[in-house]
C-alpha positions in Angstrom: 28.3 -13.4 -49.3 27.3 -16.2 -51.6 27.8 -19.7 -50.3 30.2 -21.7 -52.5 31.0 -24.6 -50.2 32.4 -26.8 -53.0 35.4 -24.3 -53.1 36.1 -25.0 -49.5 36.5 -28.6 -50.3 38.8 -27.9 -53.2 41.2 -25.9 -51.0 41.1 -28.5 -48.2 41.8 -31.3 -50.6 44.8 -29.6 -52.1 46.4 -28.8 -48.7 45.4 -32.2 -47.1 47.2 -33.9 -50.0 50.3 -31.8 -49.6 49.9 -30.3 -53.0 50.3 -26.8 -51.6 51.3 -25.8 -48.1 48.4 -23.3 -47.5 46.0 -21.2 -49.6 43.7 -18.3 -49.3 41.2 -17.7 -52.1 38.6 -14.9 -52.6 36.2 -13.8 -55.3 34.0 -10.8 -55.8 31.4 -9.2 -58.0 31.2 -5.4 -58.6 29.0 -5.2 -55.5 31.2 -7.1 -53.0 32.8 -10.3 -51.9 31.1 -13.5 -53.0 33.5 -16.1 -51.6 36.4 -16.3 -49.2 38.2 -19.4 -47.9 41.4 -20.6 -46.4 43.1 -24.0 -45.9 46.3 -25.5 -44.8 49.2 -24.0 -42.8 50.9 -20.6 -42.9 54.2 -22.4 -42.6 55.2 -26.1 -42.7 55.5 -28.3 -41.0 53.5 -27.2 -38.0 52.8 -23.5 -38.3 49.5 -21.8 -37.5 46.4 -22.6 -39.6 45.9 -20.4 -42.6 43.3 -17.7 -42.1 41.5 -15.4 -44.6 43.5 -12.4 -43.3 46.9 -14.0 -43.7 49.6 -11.8 -45.2 51.5 -12.9 -48.3 54.4 -11.6 -50.4 52.3 -10.7 -53.5 55.5 -10.2 -55.6 54.6 -9.1 -59.2 51.0 -8.5 -58.3 52.6 -5.3 -57.1 53.0 -4.3 -60.8 49.3 -3.6 -61.5 49.2 -1.3 -58.4 52.3 0.6 -59.5 50.9 0.9 -63.0 47.6 2.2 -61.6 49.5 4.8 -59.6 51.3 5.9 -62.7 48.1 6.3 -64.6 46.7 8.5 -61.8 49.7 10.7 -62.5 49.1 10.6 -66.2 45.5 11.8 -65.5 47.0 14.7 -63.5 49.4 15.7 -66.3 52.5 14.7 -64.2 53.5 11.8 -66.5 53.2 11.3 -70.2 52.6 7.9 -71.8 54.5 8.7 -75.0 57.1 11.4 -74.2 60.6 10.2 -73.4 60.7 8.9 -69.8 64.2 10.5 -69.5 62.4 13.8 -68.8 61.6 12.2 -65.4 64.3 9.6 -65.2 67.5 11.0 -66.7 69.2 7.7 -65.9 67.3 6.3 -69.0 68.4 9.1 -71.3 71.0 6.9 -73.1 69.9 3.3 -72.9 72.2 0.6 -74.1 71.2 -2.6 -75.9 73.1 -5.8 -75.0 73.9 -7.7 -78.2 75.9 -10.5 -76.7 79.4 -11.1 -75.5 82.8 -11.0 -77.3 85.4 -13.8 -77.3 86.8 -12.6 -74.0 83.3 -12.7 -72.4 82.9 -8.9 -72.3 79.4 -7.6 -73.0 78.8 -6.0 -76.4 76.6 -2.9 -76.1 75.2 -0.4 -78.5 73.0 2.7 -78.1 69.3 2.1 -78.4 67.7 3.5 -81.6 64.8 5.2 -79.9 63.9 6.7 -76.5 62.1 4.7 -73.8 58.6 5.9 -73.0 56.2 5.2 -70.1 54.1 3.2 -72.6 57.1 1.0 -73.3 57.7 0.4 -69.6 54.1 -0.2 -68.6 53.7 -2.8 -71.5 57.0 -4.5 -71.0 58.2 -3.5 -74.4 61.0 -1.2 -73.4 63.7 -3.9 -73.7 64.3 -4.6 -70.1 64.3 -8.2 -68.8 64.7 -10.3 -65.7 67.7 -12.6 -65.1 65.4 -15.3 -64.0 64.1 -15.7 -67.6 67.1 -14.3 -69.6 70.5 -16.1 -69.4 72.3 -13.2 -71.1 71.1 -10.8 -68.4 72.2 -13.3 -65.7 75.6 -13.5 -67.4 75.8 -9.7 -67.5 75.0 -9.4 -63.8 77.6 -12.0 -62.9 80.2 -10.3 -65.1 79.7 -6.8 -63.7 78.8 -7.8 -60.1 75.3 -6.4 -60.3 72.8 -7.7 -57.6 69.5 -9.3 -58.5 66.4 -7.1 -58.4 65.2 -8.8 -55.1 68.1 -7.0 -53.4 66.2 -3.7 -53.8 69.6 -2.1 -54.4 69.7 0.8 -56.9 72.6 -0.9 -58.7 70.2 -3.8 -59.6 68.5 -1.4 -62.0 71.7 -0.6 -63.9 70.9 -3.2 -66.6 71.0 -2.9 -70.4 68.1 -3.5 -72.7 67.9 -6.7 -74.7 66.3 -5.0 -77.8 65.3 -1.6 -79.0 62.2 -0.1 -77.2 59.0 -1.1 -78.9 60.4 -4.0 -80.9 59.4 -7.0 -78.7 57.7 -8.0 -75.4 59.9 -9.1 -72.6 58.9 -9.3 -68.9 61.4 -7.4 -66.7 62.3 -4.6 -64.4 60.2 -2.0 -66.3 57.8 -1.4 -63.5 60.5 -0.8 -61.0 61.5 2.1 -63.1 57.9 3.3 -63.1 57.9 3.2 -59.3 60.9 5.6 -59.5 59.0 7.8 -61.9 56.0 7.9 -59.5 58.4 9.0 -56.7 60.1 11.7 -58.9 56.9 13.3 -60.1 54.9 13.0 -56.8 57.7 14.0 -54.4 56.6 11.0 -52.2 58.1 7.7 -51.4 56.3 5.0 -53.4 54.6 3.4 -50.4 53.4 6.8 -49.2 51.9 7.6 -52.6 50.2 4.2 -52.7 48.8 4.7 -49.2 47.4 8.1 -49.9 46.1 7.6 -53.4 45.0 3.9 -53.4 45.3 2.0 -50.2 43.4 4.3 -47.8 40.6 5.1 -50.3 40.2 1.3 -51.1 40.5 0.2 -47.5 43.7 -1.8 -48.1 45.0 -1.7 -44.5 47.4 -4.6 -44.7 49.3 -3.9 -48.0 52.8 -2.6 -47.3 56.4 -2.6 -48.3 57.5 -2.8 -44.7 55.9 -5.3 -42.5 54.5 -4.0 -39.2 53.9 -6.1 -36.1 50.2 -6.6 -37.2 51.2 -8.0 -40.6 54.1 -10.0 -39.3 51.9 -11.8 -36.8 49.9 -13.1 -39.8 52.8 -13.6 -42.3 52.8 -16.7 -44.4 56.2 -18.5 -44.8 57.7 -19.3 -48.2 58.2 -22.9 -49.3 60.0 -24.7 -52.0 59.0 -27.7 -54.1 61.5 -30.6 -53.5 62.7 -32.9 -56.3 60.4 -35.7 -54.8 57.4 -33.4 -55.1 57.2 -32.6 -51.4 57.3 -29.2 -49.8 59.9 -27.7 -47.5 60.2 -24.3 -45.7 62.4 -21.7 -47.3 63.8 -18.6 -45.6 62.7 -15.6 -47.6 61.9 -11.9 -47.0 62.0 -8.8 -49.1 64.5 -6.3 -47.6 62.7 -4.2 -45.0 65.0 -1.2 -45.3 65.6 -1.2 -49.1 67.4 1.4 -51.1 64.3 1.6 -53.2 60.8 0.3 -52.8 60.3 -2.2 -55.5 57.3 -1.2 -57.6 57.7 -4.4 -59.6 57.4 -6.8 -56.7 58.0 -5.5 -53.2 54.5 -5.5 -51.6 53.0 -7.8 -49.0 49.3 -8.0 -48.5 46.1 -10.0 -48.0 43.6 -11.5 -50.4 40.9 -9.1 -49.2 43.1 -6.1 -49.9 43.9 -7.2 -53.4 40.3 -8.0 -54.2 39.5 -4.4 -53.2 42.0 -3.2 -55.7 40.6 -5.5 -58.4 37.1 -4.2 -57.8 38.3 -0.7 -58.8 38.3 -2.1 -62.3 34.9 -3.6 -62.0 33.5 -0.2 -60.9 34.9 2.1 -63.6 37.6 3.5 -61.3 35.4 4.2 -58.3 35.9 3.0 -54.8 33.4 3.6 -52.0 31.7 6.2 -54.1 35.0 8.1 -54.7 36.6 8.3 -58.2 40.3 7.1 -58.1 40.5 6.8 -61.9 38.5 8.1 -64.8 36.3 5.5 -66.5 38.1 6.3 -69.8 41.4 5.5 -68.0 40.1 2.2 -66.8 39.0 1.3 -70.3 42.4 2.3 -71.8 44.2 0.2 -69.2 42.0 -2.7 -70.1 42.7 -2.6 -73.9 45.6 -3.9 -76.0 48.4 -1.3 -75.8 51.2 -3.3 -77.5 49.8 -3.4 -81.1 50.9 -6.5 -83.0 53.3 -7.7 -80.3 52.2 -10.6 -78.1 53.0 -11.8 -74.6 55.2 -14.9 -74.9 56.5 -17.9 -73.0 58.8 -17.1 -70.0 61.7 -19.6 -70.5 63.4 -20.1 -67.2 67.1 -19.5 -66.7 67.1 -20.0 -62.9 65.3 -23.3 -62.3 64.8 -23.2 -58.5 62.7 -20.1 -58.7 60.6 -20.6 -61.8 59.3 -23.2 -64.2 58.8 -22.2 -67.9 55.7 -20.1 -67.6 52.9 -19.2 -70.0 49.2 -18.7 -69.3 46.8 -20.4 -71.7 49.4 -21.8 -74.2 48.1 -21.4 -77.8 46.0 -18.3 -76.9 47.1 -14.9 -78.1 47.8 -12.7 -75.0 48.2 -8.9 -75.1 49.2 -6.4 -72.5 47.3 -3.3 -71.5 48.5 -0.6 -69.1 49.2 -2.8 -66.2 47.7 -6.2 -67.0 47.9 -9.2 -69.3 44.8 -9.5 -71.4 43.2 -12.8 -72.5 41.9 -12.5 -76.1 39.7 -15.6 -75.9 37.2 -17.0 -73.4 38.6 -19.6 -71.1 36.3 -22.7 -71.0 34.4 -22.7 -67.7 36.1 -19.5 -66.6 36.9 -15.9 -67.5 35.6 -14.0 -70.5 37.6 -12.7 -73.5 39.1 -9.4 -72.6 39.8 -10.4 -69.0 42.8 -8.9 -67.1 45.3 -10.9 -65.0 48.8 -11.5 -63.7 50.6 -13.2 -60.9 53.5 -13.2 -58.4 56.6 -15.4 -58.2 55.4 -17.2 -55.0 52.4 -18.6 -56.9 49.9 -15.8 -56.3 47.4 -15.2 -59.0 44.5 -12.9 -59.9 42.0 -12.2 -62.6 39.5 -9.4 -63.4 36.6 -10.2 -65.8 35.0 -6.8 -66.8 32.4 -8.5 -69.1 31.0 -10.7 -66.3 32.0 -8.3 -63.5 33.8 -11.0 -61.6 37.3 -10.9 -60.0 39.2 -13.5 -58.1 42.5 -13.9 -56.3 44.3 -17.0 -54.9 47.4 -16.8 -52.8 50.0 -19.5 -52.0 53.7 -19.2 -51.0 55.9 -21.6 -52.8 58.5 -21.7 -55.5 59.1 -22.4 -58.4 56.7 -20.0 -60.0 54.1 -21.7 -62.3 54.2 -24.8 -60.0 52.0 -27.4 -61.7 50.0 -28.2 -58.6 49.4 -24.5 -57.7 48.3 -23.8 -61.2 45.9 -26.8 -61.1 44.3 -25.5 -57.9 44.1 -22.0 -59.4 42.2 -23.4 -62.5 39.8 -25.4 -60.3 39.1 -22.4 -58.1 38.3 -20.2 -61.1 36.0 -22.7 -62.7 34.2 -23.3 -59.4 33.6 -19.6 -59.0 32.0 -19.3 -62.4 30.0 -22.5 -61.9 28.8 -21.3 -58.5 27.7 -17.9 -59.8 26.0 -19.2 -63.0 
């Protein structure tokens, strides 16, 4: 493992200053881990010290894993990227588009003009959104008594589209539907499919939907940023006996596990000498799959849980088959064509195929896109590239 002691200092400085409660960060090349470090506490005010094997809710970092599982099934001929997904998910056979609300506050719905496909779902262009960034969907939920997606109740998926499939990009519950499609076509529960087809071959022993005793012993607590800038503990846990395993954000895991997943994309789909994806599938997943559409700003509708969020404002961002794609080089950091995304609790990762570098940094606090967490993420990324130059 390459010694990058300056990163240790970055992490310690951030936690000592109370900027983040605790952090684990790791980076790797195609050949293996080049840095790992941990600082701060698993839980404030006086929890155990953070360790490299601490377990985090990785939230929407789950999406890339679910998308990868779906692409394994595409390779096997079990799923089609461009056929109507209703062949697998009949619940989506007649999608409705929400056009607003009438004078009495009743939702105005109309049939979608085209069918939803797996490609729409995997690129977030199907029309589904999240209440956290869409006030109309929040109003719809409240009107019809629909629970939020974090409930992991099947009723949470009974949401309308906000536009016709293929017309725009909007981040939403798309990947939860893909998780359902993986289950329907494989005949397995989502976590079982992950374990057999990804986690065991990759050596991801701590990535789970349901926390076992071993993971719970190392679990990191959630925190919230207070109005005065301080941090406070926040009770939080994904339902452990859910109606459905949330392919869009239900996993817990470690930095080492996630880095093992990232390295799959630095090694053309191979892990420990075994092919899990075809090289051409990896290339396709890493290329723009949304045409002229662009990833856009997430404008918050539920302030306690997210700030307005956009990576690299001013840069055009695309979406592949599971990842956001940066179209330009980031000064001091990742190359153009790098893949990335994040999780609500301020967990972040990137994969740089050009330089064959991947990194992950995990924290547990809300709101998402916390300025101090993002600052630490940027410093970590730049330090990795500087140390490997």
